[in-house]
C-alpha positions in Angstrom: -30.4 116.1 17.1 -27.2 117.6 14.7 -26.7 121.3 15.3 -25.9 123.5 12.2 -27.9 122.3 9.3 -28.6 123.8 6.3 -31.8 122.6 4.3 -34.0 122.3 1.0 -37.4 121.4 1.1 -38.9 120.1 -1.7 -40.6 117.3 -3.6 -37.9 116.5 -5.8 -40.0 114.0 -8.5 -37.4 113.0 -10.4 -34.2 114.1 -8.9 -33.5 116.4 -12.3 -31.0 118.7 -13.7 -32.7 121.3 -11.9 -32.6 119.8 -8.6 -29.2 118.7 -8.9 -28.3 122.7 -9.3 -30.3 123.3 -6.3 -28.2 120.6 -4.8 -25.0 122.0 -5.4 -26.0 125.4 -4.2 -26.7 124.3 -0.9 -23.4 122.6 -0.9 -21.8 125.8 -1.5 -23.5 127.9 0.4 -23.4 125.6 3.7 -19.8 124.8 3.3 -19.4 128.6 3.6 -21.0 128.7 6.7 -20.2 125.7 8.2 -23.4 123.7 8.4 -24.3 120.0 7.3 -26.5 120.1 4.1 -29.8 118.2 4.5 -32.8 117.4 2.2 -36.3 117.7 3.3 -38.4 115.8 1.0 -42.0 113.9 0.8 -42.6 110.0 -0.2 -45.9 110.8 -2.0 -47.0 113.9 -3.8 -48.7 117.0 -1.9 -51.6 117.3 -4.2 -52.5 113.9 -3.1 -53.7 115.1 0.1 -55.1 118.6 -0.6 -56.3 117.7 -4.3 -56.2 113.8 -4.9 -58.0 114.3 -7.6 -55.1 116.9 -9.2 -52.4 114.7 -7.7 -49.9 113.7 -10.6 -48.1 110.4 -11.7 -44.8 110.4 -9.6 -41.3 110.1 -11.8 -39.6 108.5 -9.0 -41.2 106.7 -6.1 -39.4 106.8 -2.8 -36.8 104.1 -3.0 -36.1 105.4 -5.9 -35.7 108.5 -5.2 -33.6 108.5 -2.1 -31.4 105.7 -4.1 -31.0 108.9 -6.9 -31.0 111.5 -4.0 -27.6 109.5 -2.3 -26.3 109.2 -5.6 -25.5 112.9 -5.7 -23.6 112.7 -2.7 -26.2 113.3 0.1 -25.8 110.4 2.7 -28.6 108.2 3.8 -28.8 109.8 6.9 -29.1 114.0 5.3 -32.2 113.0 3.2 -35.7 113.4 5.7 -38.8 111.9 3.9 -41.3 114.2 5.9 -45.2 113.1 5.7 -47.1 115.2 4.2 -51.0 114.9 5.9 -53.5 117.0 7.2 -51.0 118.2 9.9 -48.1 119.0 7.8 -50.9 120.6 4.9 -52.4 123.3 7.8 -48.7 124.6 8.6 -48.4 128.2 7.7 -45.2 129.1 6.4 -44.0 130.7 10.0 -44.9 127.3 11.8 -43.5 125.1 8.9 -40.1 127.3 9.5 -40.3 127.6 13.6 -40.5 123.7 13.0 -37.4 123.4 10.9 -35.6 125.5 13.5 -37.1 123.8 16.6 -36.7 120.2 15.6 -34.4 120.0 12.6 -32.0 122.7 13.8 -32.2 124.5 10.4 -30.4 127.7 10.6 -30.5 128.1 6.7 -33.0 127.4 4.0 -31.8 127.3 0.2 -34.9 128.1 -1.4 -35.6 126.5 -5.2 -36.8 129.0 -8.0 -40.6 129.8 -6.8 -40.8 127.2 -4.7 -43.6 127.6 -1.8 -44.2 126.0 1.5 -46.8 126.9 4.1 -50.6 127.6 3.8 -49.8 131.6 2.2 -49.6 131.3 -1.4 -49.3 135.4 -1.4 -45.5 135.2 0.1 -43.0 137.2 -1.6 -39.5 136.0 -1.2 -38.7 139.2 1.2 -41.3 137.8 3.1 -40.3 134.4 3.2 -36.7 135.9 4.8 -38.7 137.8 7.1 -40.1 135.2 8.7 -37.4 132.4 8.4 -35.2 135.5 10.6 -37.9 135.3 13.4 -36.7 131.9 14.0 -33.0 132.2 13.8 -32.9 131.3 10.2 -31.2 132.4 7.4 -33.2 132.4 3.8 -31.4 132.6 0.7 -33.0 132.4 -2.7 -31.5 130.2 -5.3 -31.3 131.2 -9.1 -33.4 129.2 -11.5 -31.6 126.6 -13.6 -32.4 127.1 -17.3 -30.7 123.9 -18.5 -28.2 124.3 -21.7 -27.5 124.8 -24.9 -28.4 128.2 -27.0 -32.2 128.3 -26.0 -32.5 127.6 -22.2 -35.5 126.1 -20.9 -36.7 126.1 -17.3 -36.5 122.5 -16.3 -39.4 121.1 -14.4 -40.9 117.9 -12.9 -44.3 119.1 -14.6 -42.5 119.4 -17.8 -40.7 115.8 -17.8 -44.1 114.2 -17.2 -45.3 116.0 -20.2 -42.6 114.6 -22.2 -42.8 111.6 -20.9 -46.3 111.5 -21.3 -46.1 112.2 -24.9 -43.7 109.0 -25.4 -40.9 111.4 -25.5 -38.5 109.3 -23.4 -35.2 110.7 -25.0 -36.1 114.2 -24.5 -37.3 113.5 -20.8 -34.3 112.0 -20.2 -32.2 115.4 -21.4 -34.1 116.8 -18.9 -33.6 114.7 -16.3 -29.7 114.2 -16.7 -30.6 110.3 -16.2 -32.7 107.8 -18.0 -36.3 107.2 -17.0 -36.6 104.2 -15.2 -39.0 101.8 -13.7 -38.7 98.2 -11.6 -41.2 95.5 -11.2 -41.4 92.2 -10.1 -41.4 89.8 -12.9 -44.6 87.5 -13.2 -45.5 84.9 -15.2 -47.9 85.3 -18.9 -49.4 84.0 -21.4 -45.5 82.8 -22.7 -46.9 83.3 -26.5 -43.4 85.8 -27.2 -41.5 82.2 -25.8 -43.3 80.3 -29.1 -43.0 83.1 -31.4 -39.4 83.4 -30.7 -39.5 86.5 -28.7 -39.7 85.5 -24.9 -40.3 87.9 -22.8 -40.5 89.1 -18.8 -43.8 90.4 -17.8 -43.1 93.3 -15.4 -45.7 94.4 -13.0 -45.2 97.9 -11.7 -46.0 98.1 -7.8 -46.4 101.7 -7.2 -50.2 102.8 -8.5 -48.7 106.1 -8.7 -45.7 105.8 -10.7 -46.2 107.1 -14.2 -45.8 104.8 -16.8 -45.3 105.9 -20.4 -47.8 105.3 -23.2 -48.5 102.0 -25.3 -45.7 101.6 -27.5 -42.3 99.8 -28.3 -39.6 101.5 -26.5 -35.6 100.8 -26.2 -34.5 100.0 -23.2 -31.9 98.7 -20.7 -32.7 96.1 -18.7 -31.0 96.0 -15.2 -30.0 92.4 -13.8 -28.1 93.2 -11.1 -30.5 93.1 -7.7 -31.7 89.6 -9.4 -28.8 87.9 -10.6 -26.7 87.4 -7.2 -24.0 84.9 -8.2 -24.5 84.6 -11.6 -22.1 85.6 -14.9 -25.0 88.8 -15.6 -24.6 90.1 -12.3 -24.0 93.7 -12.5 -24.6 93.9 -16.1 -27.2 95.7 -18.5 -28.8 94.2 -21.4 -30.6 95.7 -24.3 -34.2 95.1 -24.3 -37.3 95.9 -26.9 -40.0 96.5 -24.2 -43.7 96.8 -25.2 -46.2 98.8 -22.9 -49.9 98.0 -24.1 -52.7 95.8 -24.6 -51.3 93.5 -27.1 -54.4 93.7 -29.6 -52.9 91.3 -32.1 -53.0 88.6 -29.4 -55.7 89.9 -26.8 -59.3 91.0 -27.3 -60.9 94.0 -26.4 -60.5 95.4 -23.0 -57.4 93.3 -22.3 -55.3 94.2 -19.5 -52.6 96.7 -20.1 -49.0 94.8 -19.5 -45.1 95.6 -19.6 -43.2 92.9 -21.5 -39.5 93.0 -22.2 -37.6 91.2 -24.6 -33.6 91.1 -23.5 -31.6 90.6 -26.3 -28.8 88.0 -25.9 -30.2 87.3 -22.3 -31.4 83.5 -21.6 -31.6 83.1 -17.6 -35.1 82.6 -15.4 -36.2 85.6 -13.8 -39.0 85.0 -12.5 -40.2 86.0 -9.2 -36.9 88.7 -9.5 -36.9 92.2 -9.9 -36.0 93.7 -13.3 -35.4 97.6 -13.7 -35.7 98.8 -17.1 -34.4 102.5 -18.1 -36.0 104.2 -21.4 -34.1 105.7 -24.2 -35.9 105.5 -27.5 -39.3 104.9 -28.3 -39.4 102.9 -31.7 -43.4 102.7 -32.4 -46.6 102.7 -31.2 -48.6 99.8 -30.1 -50.3 98.2 -33.4 -53.0 95.8 -34.2 -51.4 93.1 -36.8 -53.7 90.9 -39.0 -52.0 88.0 -38.0 -49.3 86.6 -35.8 -46.9 86.1 -38.8 -46.9 89.6 -39.4 -46.6 90.0 -35.8 -43.1 88.2 -36.0 -41.9 90.0 -39.1 -42.4 93.4 -37.2 -41.0 91.8 -34.3 -37.6 91.3 -35.9 -37.4 94.4 -37.5 -38.1 96.2 -33.8 -35.0 93.9 -33.1 -32.7 95.0 -35.3 -33.7 98.7 -34.6 -33.1 97.9 -30.6 -29.6 96.8 -31.6 -28.8 99.7 -33.9 -30.1 102.2 -31.3 -27.4 104.5 -30.2 -27.1 104.1 -26.2 -25.2 105.7 -24.3 -22.1 103.6 -22.4 
């Protein structure tokens, strides 16, 4: 067990700008005290145990969350995933902090704005500080991060989910501080896109709790680094026109929802490989066209819009 650890505790879903502000606060406070800053988080949302029917879709699955947290400068072994189960659920704030002190050597907690832990819902900031002190832990409350600009807004994972559920991937990216993303293996499809000149990579999201934006056509970047190994495209990201939906023009009612990416200027075989999509904009709703010919004309327009769309380097 490493001694002298400073901790933040939370879900950190999305690892958004507010989370990064809190992590910067942790670094500063731990440095002043000569402590090791560490993150304590959960692989799944606590509501999936407490009230499964109310559990939200996740912005980041565990592997993605770990990557984003380490990209903020935290080593992998300083990110602690704690299982939230019936035992954890039953812990009072007092017992939870006792565990952090005894098991993990935590002597400082930087508590995020309005963050609560333990079974009690009525505890005040002073209550948390008093309970922490009983276990030799200093607890300080971080200020809320209100974003930037002339109209500050409290950034939260809930707000970002709301923007994504509305299809507003641009505003979600602004709140996150990075584009919303999803990854999955490329599987074979009906290959209609190939026959009409718009070959697509059909992606299956392997995480059932992952939030998938609503049906429509999106401007994305498709990242191929993990798939292309020794190819000339390794490490590069390509513009992609992505359709999410049930393909009403070619499939009947009740068709399976799909995620299809037409990657511009890309010709490699991706079957069986993993593809990551970064979402930058939404072009339109998914529409049922009167014929395949009408669909082709619209796809040509969508490709032009995808090419023209401003994407950060």
